[in-house]
SERO-108023 format. One record per residue (C-alpha): x, y, z. Coordinates in Angstrom, 3 decimals, decimal comma. Last residue first. Layout:
SERO-108023
<rec x="X" y="Y" z="Z"/>
...
This chain:
SERO-108023
<rec x="50,235" y="78,774" z="72,763"/>
<rec x="47,372" y="76,357" z="72,215"/>
<rec x="45,698" y="76,415" z="68,837"/>
<rec x="42,661" y="77,991" z="67,195"/>
<rec x="41,887" y="78,201" z="63,490"/>
<rec x="38,844" y="80,186" z="62,315"/>
<rec x="37,251" y="79,762" z="58,883"/>
<rec x="35,018" y="82,728" z="58,061"/>
<rec x="31,767" y="83,096" z="56,148"/>
<rec x="29,850" y="85,897" z="54,452"/>
<rec x="29,870" y="83,650" z="51,378"/>
<rec x="31,829" y="85,983" z="49,086"/>
<rec x="33,646" y="87,255" z="52,198"/>
<rec x="35,480" y="83,981" z="52,891"/>
<rec x="37,809" y="85,171" z="55,669"/>
<rec x="40,654" y="82,984" z="56,988"/>
<rec x="41,047" y="83,738" z="60,682"/>
<rec x="43,878" y="82,980" z="63,082"/>
<rec x="43,421" y="82,527" z="66,822"/>
<rec x="46,001" y="81,643" z="69,485"/>
<rec x="44,676" y="80,434" z="72,809"/>
<rec x="44,242" y="81,940" z="76,279"/>
<rec x="43,242" y="80,851" z="79,757"/>
<rec x="42,140" y="83,274" z="82,465"/>
<rec x="38,869" y="81,503" z="83,261"/>
<rec x="38,325" y="77,765" z="83,090"/>
<rec x="35,944" y="75,854" z="80,811"/>
<rec x="35,876" y="72,087" z="81,304"/>
<rec x="32,112" y="71,737" z="80,719"/>
<rec x="32,385" y="73,786" z="77,520"/>
<rec x="29,819" y="76,586" z="77,240"/>
<rec x="32,392" y="79,406" z="77,411"/>
<rec x="34,463" y="77,641" z="74,762"/>
<rec x="34,731" y="80,098" z="71,866"/>
<rec x="35,603" y="83,602" z="73,104"/>
<rec x="35,782" y="82,069" z="76,568"/>
<rec x="39,339" y="80,902" z="75,762"/>
<rec x="40,666" y="84,460" z="75,857"/>
<rec x="42,384" y="85,600" z="72,615"/>
<rec x="46,016" y="85,707" z="71,441"/>
<rec x="46,647" y="86,707" z="67,830"/>
<rec x="47,500" y="84,681" z="64,734"/>
<rec x="48,413" y="86,484" z="61,523"/>
<rec x="46,506" y="88,655" z="59,059"/>
<rec x="44,763" y="90,535" z="61,863"/>
<rec x="41,156" y="91,622" z="61,203"/>
<rec x="39,864" y="94,812" z="59,580"/>
<rec x="36,319" y="95,704" z="60,571"/>
<rec x="33,174" y="94,833" z="58,635"/>
<rec x="31,268" y="93,858" z="61,761"/>
<rec x="31,273" y="90,236" z="60,609"/>
<rec x="35,069" y="90,285" z="60,333"/>
<rec x="35,353" y="91,961" z="63,731"/>
<rec x="33,423" y="89,053" z="65,267"/>
<rec x="36,112" y="86,674" z="64,014"/>
<rec x="38,593" y="88,620" z="66,130"/>
<rec x="37,037" y="86,785" z="69,061"/>
<rec x="36,069" y="88,466" z="72,332"/>
<rec x="32,818" y="89,656" z="70,693"/>
<rec x="31,591" y="86,059" z="70,626"/>
<rec x="30,303" y="84,551" z="67,387"/>
<rec x="26,692" y="83,416" z="67,817"/>
<rec x="26,192" y="79,740" z="68,621"/>
<rec x="24,197" y="77,790" z="66,041"/>
<rec x="26,410" y="74,731" z="66,346"/>
<rec x="27,537" y="74,547" z="69,966"/>
<rec x="31,261" y="74,353" z="70,555"/>
<rec x="32,288" y="71,551" z="72,875"/>
<rec x="35,739" y="69,984" z="72,723"/>
<rec x="38,105" y="71,821" z="75,026"/>
<rec x="41,607" y="70,623" z="75,981"/>
<rec x="42,796" y="70,233" z="72,348"/>
<rec x="44,875" y="67,076" z="71,893"/>
<rec x="42,069" y="65,001" z="70,367"/>
<rec x="41,627" y="67,300" z="67,394"/>
<rec x="38,694" y="69,683" z="67,091"/>
<rec x="36,563" y="70,145" z="63,979"/>
<rec x="33,753" y="72,679" z="64,288"/>
<rec x="30,483" y="73,328" z="62,493"/>
<rec x="28,074" y="76,055" z="61,429"/>
<rec x="28,836" y="78,625" z="64,142"/>
<rec x="26,851" y="81,834" z="63,472"/>
<rec x="28,158" y="85,278" z="62,452"/>
<rec x="26,575" y="85,125" z="59,002"/>
<rec x="28,501" y="81,893" z="58,416"/>
<rec x="31,004" y="80,362" z="60,838"/>
<rec x="33,422" y="77,486" z="60,321"/>
<rec x="35,533" y="76,491" z="63,311"/>
<rec x="38,842" y="74,588" z="63,349"/>
<rec x="40,436" y="73,502" z="66,633"/>
<rec x="44,054" y="72,572" z="67,355"/>
<rec x="46,163" y="71,026" z="70,120"/>
<rec x="49,564" y="70,707" z="68,395"/>
<rec x="50,308" y="67,165" z="67,233"/>
<rec x="49,290" y="67,601" z="63,598"/>
<rec x="47,325" y="65,134" z="61,455"/>
<rec x="43,688" y="66,245" z="61,336"/>
<rec x="44,059" y="69,817" z="62,575"/>
<rec x="47,060" y="70,116" z="60,245"/>
<rec x="44,970" y="68,982" z="57,305"/>
<rec x="42,340" y="71,554" z="58,207"/>
<rec x="44,926" y="74,323" z="58,325"/>
<rec x="46,487" y="73,332" z="54,993"/>
<rec x="43,007" y="73,129" z="53,422"/>
<rec x="42,248" y="76,676" z="54,652"/>
<rec x="45,576" y="78,033" z="53,408"/>
<rec x="44,920" y="76,662" z="49,935"/>
<rec x="47,234" y="74,202" z="48,219"/>
<rec x="50,565" y="74,086" z="46,437"/>
<rec x="52,005" y="71,498" z="48,850"/>
<rec x="55,026" y="73,601" z="49,821"/>
<rec x="53,151" y="76,903" z="49,662"/>
<rec x="50,166" y="75,820" z="51,757"/>
<rec x="52,430" y="74,120" z="54,287"/>
<rec x="54,659" y="77,210" z="54,517"/>
<rec x="51,613" y="79,433" z="55,083"/>
<rec x="50,420" y="77,166" z="57,886"/>
<rec x="53,943" y="77,165" z="59,337"/>
<rec x="54,136" y="80,962" z="59,281"/>
<rec x="50,816" y="81,361" z="61,085"/>
<rec x="52,199" y="79,073" z="63,766"/>
<rec x="52,275" y="75,416" z="64,761"/>
<rec x="55,661" y="74,332" z="66,092"/>
<rec x="57,805" y="72,206" z="63,801"/>
<rec x="59,388" y="68,934" z="64,982"/>
<rec x="57,883" y="67,012" z="62,032"/>
<rec x="55,590" y="69,209" z="59,938"/>
<rec x="57,064" y="68,190" z="56,568"/>
<rec x="57,492" y="64,493" z="57,396"/>
<rec x="53,921" y="64,195" z="58,601"/>
<rec x="52,666" y="65,867" z="55,423"/>
<rec x="54,627" y="63,646" z="53,077"/>
<rec x="53,529" y="60,512" z="54,973"/>
<rec x="49,875" y="61,727" z="54,894"/>
<rec x="49,658" y="62,648" z="51,222"/>
<rec x="49,083" y="66,407" z="51,109"/>
<rec x="47,876" y="66,857" z="47,515"/>
<rec x="46,168" y="63,486" z="46,993"/>
<rec x="45,199" y="62,994" z="50,638"/>
<rec x="43,727" y="66,490" z="50,933"/>
<rec x="41,868" y="66,172" z="47,623"/>
<rec x="40,338" y="62,782" z="48,468"/>
<rec x="39,245" y="63,971" z="51,911"/>
<rec x="37,783" y="67,114" z="50,320"/>
<rec x="35,801" y="65,033" z="47,816"/>
<rec x="34,513" y="62,933" z="50,718"/>
<rec x="33,459" y="66,106" z="52,527"/>
<rec x="31,572" y="67,277" z="49,432"/>
<rec x="29,858" y="63,900" z="49,221"/>
<rec x="28,454" y="64,131" z="52,732"/>
<rec x="29,938" y="65,605" z="55,897"/>
<rec x="32,548" y="68,062" z="57,155"/>
<rec x="32,359" y="70,754" z="54,473"/>
<rec x="35,359" y="73,061" z="54,005"/>
<rec x="35,664" y="73,068" z="50,211"/>
<rec x="31,897" y="73,003" z="49,717"/>
<rec x="31,796" y="76,459" z="51,352"/>
<rec x="33,468" y="77,919" z="48,267"/>
<rec x="30,680" y="76,607" z="46,076"/>
<rec x="30,897" y="73,343" z="44,147"/>
<rec x="28,752" y="72,573" z="41,101"/>
<rec x="28,328" y="68,882" z="40,239"/>
<rec x="27,270" y="67,346" z="36,915"/>
<rec x="26,437" y="63,661" z="36,809"/>
<rec x="26,833" y="60,197" z="35,363"/>
<rec x="27,290" y="57,924" z="38,361"/>
<rec x="29,653" y="54,963" z="38,903"/>
<rec x="32,420" y="57,568" z="39,027"/>
<rec x="31,443" y="58,671" z="42,516"/>
<rec x="34,693" y="58,696" z="44,486"/>
<rec x="37,012" y="59,068" z="41,488"/>
<rec x="34,932" y="61,733" z="39,769"/>
<rec x="33,897" y="63,675" z="42,864"/>
<rec x="37,509" y="63,633" z="44,035"/>
<rec x="38,662" y="65,063" z="40,714"/>
<rec x="36,502" y="68,075" z="41,555"/>
<rec x="38,283" y="68,396" z="44,923"/>
<rec x="41,712" y="68,042" z="43,270"/>
<rec x="40,858" y="70,912" z="40,916"/>
<rec x="39,578" y="73,013" z="43,815"/>
<rec x="42,816" y="72,274" z="45,697"/>
<rec x="44,946" y="73,441" z="42,776"/>
<rec x="42,937" y="76,646" z="42,346"/>
<rec x="43,301" y="77,299" z="46,071"/>
<rec x="47,060" y="76,947" z="45,789"/>
<rec x="47,171" y="79,132" z="42,698"/>
<rec x="45,362" y="81,990" z="44,466"/>
<rec x="43,362" y="84,146" z="42,062"/>
<rec x="40,119" y="82,178" z="42,012"/>
<rec x="37,542" y="84,332" z="40,201"/>
<rec x="38,445" y="82,580" z="36,928"/>
<rec x="36,403" y="79,625" z="38,154"/>
<rec x="37,707" y="76,106" z="37,600"/>
<rec x="35,930" y="73,857" z="35,099"/>
<rec x="36,372" y="70,102" z="35,049"/>
<rec x="35,286" y="68,089" z="32,031"/>
<rec x="34,347" y="64,448" z="31,652"/>
<rec x="34,822" y="60,994" z="30,225"/>
<rec x="34,395" y="57,770" z="32,211"/>
<rec x="30,883" y="57,046" z="30,850"/>
<rec x="29,545" y="60,495" z="31,666"/>
<rec x="31,146" y="63,455" z="33,388"/>
<rec x="30,502" y="67,013" z="34,502"/>
<rec x="32,668" y="68,747" z="37,072"/>
<rec x="32,321" y="72,273" z="38,391"/>
<rec x="34,457" y="74,577" z="40,502"/>
<rec x="34,387" y="77,815" z="42,437"/>
<rec x="30,632" y="78,395" z="42,303"/>
<rec x="28,077" y="81,200" z="42,036"/>
<rec x="28,436" y="81,840" z="38,302"/>
<rec x="31,499" y="80,450" z="36,585"/>
<rec x="33,974" y="82,217" z="34,298"/>
<rec x="36,434" y="79,801" z="32,769"/>
<rec x="39,618" y="77,851" z="33,505"/>
<rec x="39,305" y="74,460" z="31,825"/>
<rec x="40,450" y="70,927" z="32,598"/>
<rec x="39,463" y="67,977" z="30,350"/>
<rec x="39,091" y="64,703" z="32,211"/>
<rec x="40,052" y="61,591" z="30,257"/>
<rec x="42,100" y="60,032" z="33,123"/>
<rec x="45,349" y="61,099" z="31,430"/>
<rec x="43,923" y="64,616" z="31,259"/>
<rec x="43,237" y="64,598" z="35,004"/>
<rec x="46,758" y="63,340" z="35,705"/>
<rec x="48,305" y="66,040" z="33,508"/>
<rec x="46,179" y="68,748" z="35,150"/>
<rec x="46,989" y="67,454" z="38,630"/>
<rec x="50,756" y="67,621" z="38,249"/>
<rec x="52,292" y="65,970" z="41,318"/>
<rec x="56,047" y="65,482" z="41,003"/>
<rec x="56,754" y="68,437" z="43,321"/>
<rec x="54,812" y="66,697" z="46,103"/>
<rec x="56,968" y="63,568" z="46,343"/>
<rec x="56,792" y="59,923" z="45,232"/>
<rec x="54,212" y="60,024" z="42,438"/>
<rec x="54,366" y="56,694" z="40,582"/>
<rec x="51,371" y="57,496" z="38,356"/>
<rec x="49,289" y="54,534" z="39,494"/>
<rec x="50,606" y="54,775" z="43,061"/>
<rec x="49,492" y="58,385" z="43,466"/>
<rec x="46,113" y="57,480" z="41,945"/>
<rec x="45,699" y="54,538" z="44,289"/>
<rec x="46,488" y="56,823" z="47,236"/>
<rec x="43,698" y="59,187" z="46,233"/>
<rec x="41,176" y="56,354" z="45,949"/>
<rec x="42,231" y="55,012" z="49,354"/>
<rec x="41,528" y="58,392" z="50,952"/>
<rec x="38,093" y="58,479" z="49,344"/>
<rec x="37,458" y="54,892" z="50,499"/>
<rec x="38,207" y="55,863" z="54,093"/>
<rec x="35,977" y="58,940" z="53,693"/>
<rec x="33,123" y="56,713" z="52,486"/>
């Protein structure tokens, strides 16, 4: 389905003749597709979409203060509509839905990432740039999206060896590792290692806002290729409302 989700996003860009990121106005496109967009108080979710017979309404939570995240949530809800429009349904999406790696929520994320960070645009923007905290912030700003979606898009399309790890309650829920990264095994269910700054988040301690160097055993002690005295860069994106954290790792 993820291939179809990507195709659905590209069809929408073609339909409205969008040739560069600053031409993309999601609210106008949603309205043109008979989707009303509202900003209202929501309980226990970031976004909601309800639709029937090609008409619907998208609601974005007032708790979202970051415009980039608001934009990605809107694109995610549009993804449910364009990927699953043969259904009449109402879908509530929590914050963790925006970083899922399987199912309908993942497909909605694929749609959103391709719509906002269309692959040719993204490749052109990151060309010859070294991955850093600054670059991730620049990506998020340029494409008007969330920092977490920018990081995940980079892990998908970038050339720097990169790994993304989602943890909840101090436990690894899933990981996404690109082909360039030298280690590939992180066990789901593994407890966060004290050598990672992620552990400080779960202890209630302040964590660095930018990337910091950590030993590789903080995450890959169980990997068959593990070697001592190797280090990677780690940056964390906390999601305190869900007691979760998105961790980005890359080679120095």
